[in-house]
Each structure stands twice: as C-alpha cells, then as structure tokens.
C-alpha positions as CSV (number, residue, x, y, z in Angstrom):
1,M,21.7,9.4,-0.9
2,P,23.1,8.3,-4.5
3,R,20.6,8.7,-7.6
4,Q,21.3,6.0,-9.4
5,L,21.4,3.7,-6.0
6,F,17.8,5.7,-5.0
7,E,16.4,4.6,-9.1
8,S,18.3,1.2,-8.4
9,F,16.1,0.8,-5.1
10,Q,12.7,3.3,-6.2
11,S,12.9,0.2,-8.9
12,S,12.9,-3.0,-6.7
13,L,10.3,-1.3,-5.2
14,K,8.4,-1.3,-8.0
15,E,8.7,-5.5,-8.6
16,Y,6.3,-5.9,-5.9
17,Y,3.8,-3.3,-7.1
18,N,0.6,-5.4,-6.2
19,T,1.5,-8.3,-6.3
20,E,1.1,-11.3,-3.5
21,I,5.1,-11.5,-3.1
22,L,5.2,-9.9,0.7
23,S,2.1,-8.4,1.0
24,D,0.2,-7.7,4.0
25,A,-2.3,-6.7,3.8
26,V,-4.9,-5.4,1.1
27,I,-6.8,-2.2,-0.2
28,S,-10.4,-2.2,-1.3
29,C,-11.7,-0.3,-3.5
30,E,-14.6,-0.1,-5.4
31,G,-14.1,-3.7,-6.0
32,Q,-10.8,-3.6,-7.1
33,E,-8.0,-5.0,-4.6
34,F,-4.6,-3.4,-4.0
35,K,-1.8,-5.7,-2.3
36,V,-0.1,-3.6,-0.1
37,H,3.0,-4.2,2.1
38,R,2.5,-3.0,5.4
39,L,5.7,-1.1,6.4
40,I,6.1,0.5,3.3
41,L,2.4,2.0,3.5
42,S,2.8,3.2,7.0
43,I,6.2,4.6,6.0
44,H,4.5,7.0,4.0
45,S,1.3,7.7,4.9
46,Q,0.2,8.9,9.1
47,Y,-3.5,7.3,8.0
48,F,-3.2,4.1,6.3
49,A,0.4,3.5,9.5
50,K,-2.5,4.0,12.2
51,E,-5.4,2.0,10.3
52,L,-3.3,-0.7,9.9
53,N,-1.2,-0.7,13.4
54,G,-3.2,0.8,15.6
55,P,-6.6,-0.9,17.9
56,W,-8.5,-1.4,14.5
57,K,-10.5,-3.9,12.8
58,E,-8.6,-3.2,9.3
59,A,-5.0,-3.4,11.6
60,S,-6.5,-7.3,12.8
61,D,-7.9,-8.5,9.8
62,K,-5.4,-7.0,7.2
63,K,-7.9,-4.8,5.1
64,I,-8.6,-1.4,4.3
65,E,-11.8,-0.4,2.0
66,I,-11.5,2.7,0.6
67,R,-15.4,3.9,0.0
68,D,-15.1,7.5,-1.4
69,F,-12.6,6.9,-4.2
70,D,-12.1,6.0,-7.4
71,A,-10.3,2.7,-8.1
72,G,-7.9,4.8,-10.0
73,V,-7.5,7.5,-7.8
74,V,-6.0,4.6,-5.5
75,E,-4.2,2.5,-7.8
76,Y,-2.3,5.5,-9.2
77,A,-1.5,6.3,-5.5
78,M,0.1,2.8,-4.6
79,G,2.1,3.5,-7.4
80,G,0.1,1.7,-10.3
C-alpha cells in the first residue's frame, strides 16, 4: 500500500476514535468509557477478538471492563 494511501486511511480512522459513530462496544477503565469498534480491536488483538466474539458475557454485553491498568494507558492504547 503506498504510504500516502496508508496515511489517508489512518487519518480517516482517527475521525472515529471514541465516538458513537459506528461504534459497537465499550471498554471501561477507572470510570472512563471508551467507545470502540469490535472489528478494529479484533483485527489488532487476539485478546479482544476472543473477549468480543466468544461465548463470554463481554461478547453479549459488548462491554469489557479493564481493572489492572491506568485509564491513561488504555486511552493511549486505543489511539488517543
């Protein structure tokens, strides 16, 4: 993929960061909620793919609670 096309795609994805537009799940940490896209998380993380697509409560609720991390770390990891 040419660099310019990749950068354009990446920039477009950032427009949807932590918005309700097309988001279909939530990650919760230290009282903060991050609106996320299950497809994007699943592509980039086997952990999230299993949590959001398996026979777990998180998959049916479409919400993952992260307890052992600082909310700032989670926000950074989500692209913020």
